[in-house]
C-alpha positions as CSV (number, residue, x, y, z in Angstrom):
1,M,0.2,0.1,-0.3
2,H,1.5,3.7,-1.1
3,F,0.0,7.1,0.1
4,D,1.1,9.7,-1.5
5,L,1.5,12.7,0.9
6,P,-0.5,15.5,-0.9
7,D,-3.3,12.8,-1.8
8,L,-3.0,12.7,2.8
9,R,-2.4,16.8,2.7
10,L,-5.7,17.1,0.1
11,F,-7.7,14.4,2.5
12,I,-7.1,17.1,5.7
13,H,-8.2,19.7,3.8
14,I,-11.5,18.1,2.3
15,A,-12.2,17.1,5.9
16,E,-11.6,20.5,7.4
17,S,-14.1,22.0,4.6
18,P,-17.6,22.4,4.0
19,S,-17.7,20.6,1.0
20,L,-15.3,19.1,-1.6
21,T,-14.8,22.0,-4.1
22,Q,-13.6,24.6,-1.0
23,G,-11.4,21.5,0.5
24,A,-10.1,21.2,-3.1
25,R,-9.7,25.0,-3.1
26,R,-7.1,25.1,-0.4
27,A,-5.3,22.5,-1.7
28,F,-5.6,24.2,-5.5
29,L,-6.8,21.4,-7.4
30,S,-10.0,21.1,-9.4
31,P,-12.8,19.4,-7.5
32,A,-12.7,17.0,-10.5
33,A,-9.7,16.3,-10.0
34,A,-9.9,16.4,-6.2
35,S,-12.9,14.1,-6.7
36,A,-10.7,11.3,-8.4
37,R,-8.1,11.5,-5.8
38,I,-10.0,10.6,-2.9
39,K,-11.8,7.6,-5.0
40,A,-8.1,6.9,-5.7
41,L,-7.7,6.6,-1.6
42,E,-10.4,5.0,-0.9
43,G,-9.3,2.2,-3.7
44,Q,-6.2,1.7,-2.0
45,L,-7.6,1.1,1.3
46,G,-10.6,-0.6,0.6
47,A,-13.0,1.7,3.2
48,R,-15.2,4.7,2.1
49,L,-13.9,7.6,3.6
50,L,-16.7,10.6,2.6
51,Y,-20.4,10.8,2.3
52,R,-21.3,13.2,-0.4
53,D,-24.6,14.8,0.0
54,S,-25.8,18.5,-1.7
55,R,-24.9,19.9,1.3
56,G,-20.9,19.1,1.3
57,V,-19.4,16.4,2.9
58,E,-19.2,14.2,6.2
59,L,-16.4,12.1,7.0
60,T,-17.3,7.9,8.0
61,P,-15.8,6.5,10.5
62,A,-13.2,4.8,8.8
63,G,-12.7,8.6,7.7
64,Q,-12.2,9.7,11.4
65,R,-9.7,7.4,11.7
66,L,-7.4,8.0,8.6
67,L,-8.0,11.7,9.2
68,Q,-6.3,11.4,12.8
69,Y,-3.1,9.2,11.0
70,A,-2.9,11.8,8.5
71,R,-3.1,14.7,10.4
72,L,0.5,13.0,12.1
73,I,2.1,11.9,9.0
74,M,2.3,15.5,7.6
75,R,3.1,17.1,11.0
76,Q,6.0,14.6,11.1
77,V,6.8,16.4,7.7
78,D,6.5,19.5,8.4
79,Y,8.7,18.8,11.9
80,L,11.2,17.5,9.8
81,K,11.7,20.4,6.6
82,S,11.4,22.4,9.9
83,E,14.8,20.8,11.6
84,F,16.5,21.6,7.9
85,T,15.6,25.8,7.7
86,E,18.2,28.0,7.4
87,Y,17.5,29.3,10.6
88,G,17.9,26.6,12.8
89,A,16.5,23.8,14.8
90,D,14.6,26.6,17.1
91,A,14.1,29.0,15.3
92,A,12.1,28.0,11.6
93,G,8.7,25.6,11.9
94,H,4.6,26.6,12.5
95,I,3.4,25.3,16.1
96,R,0.1,25.1,16.7
97,I,-1.4,25.9,20.1
98,F,-4.6,24.9,21.6
99,A,-5.4,27.0,24.4
100,N,-7.6,28.0,27.4
101,T,-9.0,30.8,27.8
102,T,-7.0,32.6,30.4
103,A,-4.0,31.7,27.9
104,V,-5.2,33.2,25.3
105,T,-6.2,36.7,26.7
106,E,-3.9,36.7,29.6
107,F,0.0,35.5,29.2
108,L,0.6,34.2,26.0
109,P,0.0,37.5,23.7
110,E,3.1,39.2,25.8
111,V,5.2,35.6,25.6
112,L,4.5,34.9,22.0
113,A,5.5,38.4,21.2
114,G,8.9,37.5,22.5
115,F,9.5,34.4,21.2
116,L,8.8,35.3,17.8
117,A,10.5,38.5,17.4
118,A,13.8,35.9,17.9
119,R,12.5,33.7,16.0
120,P,11.6,34.8,12.6
121,G,10.7,31.7,10.5
122,V,8.5,30.4,13.2
123,T,4.8,30.9,12.6
124,V,2.0,30.2,15.6
125,D,-1.6,28.8,14.9
126,L,-3.4,29.5,18.6
127,Q,-6.7,29.0,18.6
128,E,-9.3,28.9,22.1
129,R,-10.4,25.3,23.3
130,L,-12.7,23.7,26.1
131,S,-10.5,21.6,28.2
132,R,-12.2,18.2,26.3
133,D,-11.6,19.5,22.9
134,I,-7.6,20.7,24.1
135,V,-6.9,16.8,25.4
136,R,-8.6,15.4,22.2
137,G,-7.0,18.0,19.7
138,V,-2.9,17.1,21.2
139,L,-3.8,13.3,21.1
140,D,-5.0,13.5,18.1
141,G,-2.6,15.1,16.5
142,G,-4.2,18.4,15.4
143,A,-2.1,20.7,17.9
144,D,1.6,20.6,19.1
145,L,0.9,21.0,22.3
146,G,-2.1,22.3,24.8
147,I,-2.6,25.4,28.1
148,I,-4.7,24.1,30.0
149,A,-5.8,24.4,33.6
150,G,-6.9,22.2,36.5
151,P,-7.0,18.9,37.1
152,V,-6.4,16.9,34.3
153,A,-7.4,13.5,33.1
154,A,-5.0,13.3,29.8
155,S,-3.9,9.4,29.7
156,G,-1.3,8.9,26.8
157,L,0.4,12.8,27.5
158,Q,3.0,14.3,29.1
159,V,1.4,16.6,31.2
160,L,4.2,19.5,32.1
161,H,3.2,21.6,34.9
162,F,4.7,25.5,34.7
163,S,2.8,28.2,37.1
164,T,0.3,28.3,39.4
165,D,-2.8,31.2,39.7
166,R,-5.9,31.2,41.5
167,L,-9.7,32.3,40.7
168,V,-10.7,35.5,42.6
169,L,-13.9,36.9,43.6
170,A,-13.9,40.4,41.8
171,V,-16.5,43.3,42.8
172,P,-16.8,47.0,43.1
173,R,-15.5,49.0,45.9
174,G,-18.2,49.2,48.3
175,H,-20.4,46.3,47.4
176,A,-21.9,44.2,49.9
177,L,-19.1,41.1,49.5
178,A,-15.8,43.6,49.3
179,A,-15.5,43.2,53.1
180,Q,-15.6,39.5,53.3
181,A,-11.6,38.1,53.8
182,Q,-13.3,34.8,51.9
183,V,-16.1,34.2,49.9
184,Q,-17.7,30.6,48.8
185,L,-18.6,30.3,45.6
186,R,-22.8,29.8,47.0
187,Q,-22.8,33.1,48.8
188,T,-21.9,35.1,44.9
189,L,-24.9,33.2,43.2
190,G,-27.6,35.9,44.2
191,Y,-25.7,38.4,42.8
192,Q,-25.9,38.5,38.5
193,H,-22.2,37.6,37.4
194,I,-19.9,39.3,34.4
195,G,-19.0,36.6,32.1
196,L,-16.4,36.0,29.6
197,H,-18.3,35.0,25.8
198,E,-19.9,31.7,25.4
199,G,-17.0,29.0,24.7
200,S,-14.8,29.9,27.0
201,T,-13.1,27.8,29.1
202,L,-14.5,29.5,32.3
203,L,-17.8,29.9,31.6
204,S,-17.7,27.0,31.0
205,F,-15.4,25.1,34.4
206,L,-17.9,27.7,36.3
207,R,-21.8,26.4,35.1
208,E,-19.6,22.6,35.6
209,Q,-19.5,24.6,39.4
210,V,-22.8,25.9,40.1
211,E,-24.5,23.2,38.8
212,K,-22.9,20.7,41.5
213,L,-24.5,23.3,43.9
214,G,-27.9,22.4,42.2
215,E,-27.7,26.9,41.2
216,S,-27.8,28.4,38.2
217,L,-25.8,31.3,37.3
218,S,-27.1,34.5,36.5
219,L,-25.2,36.5,34.0
220,R,-25.7,39.8,33.1
221,I,-23.6,40.2,29.9
222,Q,-21.3,38.2,28.6
223,V,-17.8,39.5,27.2
224,S,-14.4,38.4,25.4
225,S,-11.8,39.8,27.7
226,F,-10.8,39.8,31.7
227,E,-10.5,43.9,31.1
228,A,-13.2,44.2,29.9
229,S,-15.4,42.1,33.2
230,C,-12.9,44.5,35.1
231,R,-14.6,47.4,33.6
232,M,-18.1,46.1,34.1
233,I,-17.8,45.4,37.4
234,E,-16.4,48.6,38.1
235,A,-19.2,50.2,36.7
236,G,-21.6,48.1,39.4
237,V,-23.2,46.2,37.0
238,G,-22.3,43.1,38.3
239,I,-19.9,40.9,39.9
240,G,-17.4,38.4,38.5
241,I,-15.2,35.2,39.3
242,I,-11.3,35.5,37.0
243,P,-7.8,34.7,37.7
244,E,-5.8,36.4,40.0
245,S,-3.5,37.4,38.3
246,A,-5.9,39.6,36.4
247,A,-7.7,40.8,38.9
248,R,-4.5,42.4,40.7
249,R,-3.6,44.3,37.1
250,H,-6.4,45.2,36.2
251,S,-7.2,46.7,39.8
252,R,-4.2,48.5,39.5
253,T,-6.2,51.1,37.5
254,M,-9.5,50.3,38.2
255,E,-11.5,50.7,41.4
256,L,-12.2,47.2,41.8
257,A,-12.0,45.2,45.3
258,I,-10.2,41.2,44.8
259,V,-12.4,38.7,47.5
260,E,-10.4,35.5,47.9
261,L,-12.5,32.0,47.0
262,A,-13.1,29.3,49.4
263,E,-13.3,26.8,47.0
264,P,-11.0,23.9,46.9
265,W,-10.8,24.7,43.0
266,A,-9.9,27.7,43.0
267,V,-6.1,27.2,42.8
268,R,-6.0,26.3,38.7
269,E,-2.8,24.6,37.8
270,R,-1.2,25.3,34.5
271,S,-0.2,23.0,32.7
272,I,1.2,21.8,29.1
273,L,0.3,19.5,27.2
274,V,2.6,17.1,24.4
275,R,2.2,13.8,22.9
276,D,5.7,13.3,23.3
277,L,8.3,15.9,24.4
278,E,11.4,14.1,22.5
279,A,9.5,14.2,19.5
280,L,8.8,17.5,19.2
281,P,10.8,19.5,16.7
282,G,13.0,22.6,18.5
283,S,10.7,25.4,17.4
284,V,8.0,23.6,19.6
285,R,10.6,22.5,22.8
286,A,11.7,26.2,22.4
287,L,8.5,27.6,23.1
288,I,7.8,25.2,26.0
289,A,11.1,25.8,27.3
290,T,9.7,29.5,28.0
291,L,6.9,29.3,29.1
292,R,8.5,27.0,31.5
293,G,11.6,29.4,32.1
294,E,13.6,26.9,31.5
295,P,16.3,27.0,28.8
296,A,15.4,25.1,25.7
297,G,15.6,21.4,26.3
298,Q,15.7,20.6,29.6
299,S,12.2,19.8,30.8
300,A,12.9,16.2,28.4
301,G,12.5,14.3,31.5
302,E,8.8,14.6,31.6
303,K,6.5,11.6,32.6
304,K,3.5,10.1,30.7
305,A,0.4,10.8,32.6
306,T,-1.7,7.7,33.8
């Protein structure tokens, strides 16, 4: 059985597109040529890969399996190319990161700014995802690394701890809860909350904790960033649960009070998820070392999570 790399890349394009036509366009092929290649691929495998109808394409179970392996193969090919560029082993390549809300909006922009400025040959695709999707994306090769907070159920992945943050309650100065040394989540539910946008990892996590109490979270407004949350809180629109790092930073310029959350889940360990650290290209290992505050390659001894 022989596979052509262009055919595998074409299959990935089609699988990630709403239609065969759009997938073919991404591969710079006509729909007819793309269809013929997919049929040839199906013939080699002896299995149907796509369901085609007027609405577009849908992967069959065999197609889902092939997509997982095709992504891994093409990512390894990209890794190989990046190791032999003019820039050097850690200064070129493409890095795809799946990360939670705090990482995407708070600390990664600053980290990546310095990292990319020193490595002109590196490009990054940073996507905000829910925790379960981060784990799945790293497992199936859709991402080079994931950044997650809190407990991790990631069998088969390496879990690299790199920092700790805490969730706190932010309220306007003079609020009824501002004088409390600490509060429990249940005590905040009588007030309207400022929440992040739908799909954010923090909002999903908080809703899970509220549901465990048999309660519901009353949202006054949903915004796209912690800065916007703090501005709404300062204006008296509502209260909000946000990372302490964000609350402390914005409290320097806003009239906010920060109250400790007396919940076991309030302390959030931040971790990097990878399939195999040693198998990653130099640019990805260099970014991981930067996140962990270590020289490149120092963190290679981490063990797989069980």
